[in-house]
Structures are given as structure tokens and as C-alpha cells.
C-alpha positions in Angstrom: 55.0 -10.9 9.6 54.6 -9.5 6.2 52.7 -11.5 3.7 52.5 -15.4 3.9 55.4 -17.0 5.6 56.8 -20.0 3.8 59.1 -22.4 5.6 59.3 -20.3 8.7 62.1 -21.2 11.3 62.6 -19.9 14.8 66.1 -19.5 16.2 65.1 -20.5 19.8 65.3 -16.9 21.0 63.7 -14.1 19.2 64.0 -14.3 15.5 62.1 -15.9 12.7 63.3 -16.5 9.1 61.0 -17.2 6.4 60.6 -17.1 2.6 58.0 -14.8 0.9 56.9 -15.0 -2.8 56.2 -11.6 -4.3 53.0 -12.9 -5.9 51.6 -16.3 -6.6 53.5 -17.8 -9.5 55.8 -14.9 -9.6 59.7 -15.0 -10.0 60.7 -13.0 -7.0 61.4 -14.8 -3.7 62.7 -12.9 -0.6 64.2 -14.4 2.5 63.1 -12.3 5.5 64.2 -12.1 9.1 61.5 -11.0 11.7 63.0 -9.5 14.9 60.3 -10.4 17.3 61.2 -8.0 20.1 61.5 -4.9 18.0 59.0 -6.0 15.3 61.3 -5.2 12.5 61.3 -7.2 9.3 64.2 -7.0 6.8 65.1 -8.7 3.6 68.2 -10.8 3.9 68.3 -12.3 0.3 66.3 -12.2 -2.9 66.0 -14.9 -5.6 64.8 -14.3 -9.1 66.0 -17.1 -11.4 65.9 -19.7 -8.6 63.4 -20.8 -6.0 63.7 -22.2 -2.4 64.1 -25.9 -1.9 63.0 -27.4 1.4 63.6 -26.0 4.9 65.6 -23.1 6.3 67.9 -23.9 9.3 69.9 -21.6 11.6 73.5 -22.7 12.2 74.5 -23.7 15.7 75.7 -20.3 16.7 72.6 -18.4 15.2 74.8 -16.4 13.0 73.9 -17.9 9.5 70.9 -19.2 7.7 71.4 -22.4 5.7 69.1 -23.4 2.9 68.8 -25.2 -0.5 67.8 -23.4 -3.7 67.3 -24.7 -7.2 66.7 -23.6 -10.7 64.0 -24.6 -13.3 66.2 -27.5 -14.4 66.6 -29.0 -11.0 70.3 -27.8 -10.5 70.6 -27.0 -6.7 73.1 -25.5 -4.3 73.2 -25.1 -0.6 73.7 -21.4 0.4 74.8 -19.8 3.7 73.4 -16.3 4.4 74.8 -14.1 7.2 71.9 -13.1 9.5 73.2 -9.7 10.2 74.7 -8.5 6.9 72.8 -10.6 4.4 76.0 -11.6 2.7 75.5 -15.0 1.0 77.8 -17.7 -0.1 77.6 -21.0 -1.7 78.5 -24.0 0.4 78.1 -26.9 -2.1 76.6 -27.6 -5.4 74.3 -30.6 -5.3 71.4 -31.8 -7.5 68.1 -31.5 -5.6 69.6 -30.2 -3.4 69.6 -32.2 -0.2 67.8 -31.0 2.9 70.1 -29.3 5.5 69.7 -30.5 9.1 72.6 -29.1 11.0 75.6 -26.7 10.4 78.3 -25.3 12.6 81.6 -23.6 11.5 83.1 -26.7 10.2 80.4 -29.1 8.9 77.0 -29.3 7.4 74.8 -32.3 7.6 72.3 -32.8 4.8 69.9 -35.7 3.8 68.0 -36.7 0.6 66.0 -39.8 1.2 68.2 -42.3 3.0 71.5 -40.5 1.9 73.1 -38.8 4.8 76.0 -36.5 3.8 78.5 -34.6 6.0 79.8 -31.7 4.0 82.9 -29.4 4.7 81.6 -25.9 5.2 84.8 -24.4 3.9 85.1 -26.1 0.4 81.9 -28.0 0.0 83.7 -31.4 -0.3 81.9 -34.6 1.0 83.5 -35.7 4.3 81.4 -38.7 4.5 78.3 -40.3 3.0 76.1 -42.9 4.7 72.8 -44.8 4.1 70.5 -44.4 7.0 67.0 -45.8 7.8 64.0 -44.2 6.4 63.2 -42.1 9.3 59.8 -40.3 9.5 61.3 -37.7 11.8 64.9 -36.4 12.0 66.1 -33.5 14.1 69.4 -32.1 15.7 70.4 -29.8 18.5 72.9 -27.1 18.5 75.6 -29.5 19.7 75.2 -31.6 16.6 73.4 -34.4 18.3 70.7 -36.0 16.2 67.5 -38.1 16.6 65.8 -40.3 14.1 62.3 -41.7 14.8 61.3 -44.7 12.6 57.7 -44.4 11.3 55.7 -46.9 9.1 52.3 -46.7 7.5 49.6 -47.8 9.8 52.1 -48.8 12.5 53.1 -47.3 15.8 56.2 -45.2 15.5 59.5 -46.4 16.9 62.3 -47.2 17.5 64.0 -43.9 18.3 67.7 -43.5 17.8 70.3 -40.8 18.9 73.6 -40.2 17.4 76.5 -37.7 16.7 76.5 -35.7 13.5 79.5 -37.5 12.0 78.5 -41.1 13.1 75.0 -41.9 12.1 75.5 -45.6 12.5 76.9 -45.5 16.0 74.0 -44.8 18.4 74.6 -42.9 21.7 71.3 -44.0 23.0 68.1 -45.6 21.7 64.5 -46.4 22.7 63.9 -49.6 21.0 60.1 -49.6 21.4 57.0 -48.9 19.3 54.6 -46.0 20.4 57.3 -43.4 20.8 56.3 -39.9 19.5 57.2 -36.3 19.0 60.8 -36.3 20.1 62.2 -32.8 21.3 65.7 -32.0 22.5 65.8 -30.1 25.8 68.0 -26.9 25.6 71.0 -26.7 28.0 70.9 -30.4 28.7 71.7 -33.8 27.3 68.2 -35.0 27.3 65.8 -35.8 24.5 62.1 -35.8 25.5 59.7 -38.0 23.7 56.0 -39.2 24.3 55.0 -42.8 25.2 51.3 -43.4 25.5 50.0 -40.4 27.4 53.2 -39.8 29.3 56.2 -37.6 28.5 59.5 -39.2 29.0 63.2 -38.0 28.8 66.3 -40.0 27.9 69.7 -38.7 28.8 71.9 -39.6 25.9 75.1 -39.5 27.9 74.0 -41.8 30.7 71.4 -43.7 28.6 69.0 -43.4 31.5 65.3 -42.7 30.9 62.8 -41.1 33.3 59.2 -40.1 33.3 58.7 -36.4 33.4 54.9 -35.9 33.1 52.1 -38.3 34.0 49.5 -38.3 31.4 46.5 -37.9 33.8 44.2 -36.7 31.2 44.5 -39.9 29.1 45.2 -37.9 26.0 48.5 -38.4 23.8 50.4 -35.3 23.9 52.3 -33.7 21.1 55.5 -31.9 22.2 56.0 -28.5 20.4 58.8 -26.3 21.9 61.0 -25.4 24.8 62.0 -22.0 25.9 65.6 -21.2 25.6 66.2 -22.0 29.3 64.9 -25.6 28.9 62.6 -25.1 31.9 59.3 -24.5 30.2 57.8 -26.9 27.8 54.8 -26.3 25.4 52.7 -29.2 24.3 49.3 -30.0 22.9 46.8 -32.4 24.3 43.0 -32.7 24.5 42.8 -29.5 26.6 44.6 -27.3 23.9 48.0 -25.7 24.2 49.6 -26.4 27.6 52.7 -24.9 29.2 54.5 -26.8 31.9 57.2 -25.6 34.3 59.5 -28.8 34.4 61.0 -27.5 37.7 57.7 -27.2 39.5 55.5 -29.3 37.5 52.9 -26.6 37.3 50.7 -26.7 34.2 48.8 -23.8 32.5 46.4 -24.2 29.6 47.4 -21.2 27.6 45.0 -21.8 24.6 42.0 -24.1 24.3 41.8 -23.6 20.5 42.5 -27.0 18.8 43.8 -25.4 15.6 46.0 -27.8 13.6 48.6 -24.9 13.3 51.5 -25.2 15.9 53.4 -22.3 17.4 57.1 -21.9 16.2 58.5 -21.5 19.7 58.6 -19.7 23.0 60.0 -16.2 23.3 61.1 -15.1 26.8 59.5 -12.1 28.4 
């Protein structure tokens, strides 16, 4: 990478998008895409009178980057940038703006606090708006399935809810327990992994059945970090450091003993 990466986001395969500020306090912001395999870095978009607002996300197909930007008065817009050509287009004008969570060819889901908005990608109109619980963690997979983990100050996290993008109040599955942590969708499956105590569990949001995947033999509470694109290899952190596990064979390898607080963005296949 070139410079300090701000709000880096991995596409799940071999690209990372991130913001770079020309200089501390400077007016120029650049959106860069790092092609990991080739090592090339290119500028996809530049901002001078505006600045980034919140996270960058890849759309479900990996063709576009979606993000919020705002000016000095707080006026905001949600922008789509073609990852190949750098062509940008406004999706919607919104104060703030809200944080994008998921986008496909038809819809964008964005939240601001407890406001959950589904936006038409073609014309920026609001399709639906709902109030949701104050989730401490929210995430989505490429199929538009969401999770929300309730967290509270000085209390064990949970419950954990799963829903479809357009129906945040209709849960496909839920783990109605405290002590649930670091949920992570498994690629190429209908499973959401989560931590309970020192064990790693998975719930299938179609069948609503939960199963234990990894016994926490070390006694440490693991933190799930990332899957590879196949969904076969899982990276997590526990008291040993960074651990890579093959979920098909159960084999675990400690790949890094350093207990740095910086987490990897993802796993790139060889």
C-alpha cells in the first residue's frame, strides 16, 4: 500500500480499496484500489471539496465501491464508483450521510443510528425505512442476508439476529442468548459462525439448526477474523496468536504468535 490506508476494505478475493489523504489536514482525498496479486495501486476517485464519511463497501458482485462523502456543512451523498473504470455516480443525497452496509444492482441498505433504510439504486428513492435495535455489530453477506448482534455496556453480548435485507424485523434465525461474539458469514454457504464461550459455533439460517465447529480446548475466547473465498479456511485469534483452521479436516496452524491489536483484512488464495 501507498501511504496510510484509511477505512480499508477487502473484496474477499484479491483487492483492497482504501482512502488516502494527501497530507494531514490537507484537502485532497484519494480512493485507491490495491491489486494484491499484481501489486499495482491506482486512483479510482479524488475528492477536494468533500471528505469521506464512514466505511467503504464492495457491492455484491464486486464491480462497484459504495461510500458516503460529505462537505464541510454536513451535506452528504452516497456514491458508487466503478472499480474498473473509476466512473462515479450519485446514488442518493442524504444528510450525514448514513453508513452503507450492502448493495446489489437494485438496492442499497444504509443505517444511521437505529434508522435502517432500503434505497433504490436507480433513482435514490427510499423503498422502506425501519427502526432497528441498537446493534453493536451489523454485517451482511453477498446474498443480502444480515446479522445484528446486540451489545450493551458492561454486559455480555447477545442476542444475535439474522434477517433478509428488505425485512429487518422478520428474523430468519436467532441465537437468543448472552455471551455470543464475533459473528462471521461463511462464504458459499447459508451459515453464520459465532463464538460462544471458548467454542466456535455455526447456525444455518435456512434450517435454523446450530452446530459446534471448534472445541475451545485452549480455554481462550477466540475472535473470528476472516474466511478465504472458498469458505473452507477460517482465520481467528486466540491466546496462541493468529490461527488458521481447515474446517474440512479440523487441522489448526498457528500462523503468527504476535498479539498485535491490528487484525488482518482477509485471506488471499495462493
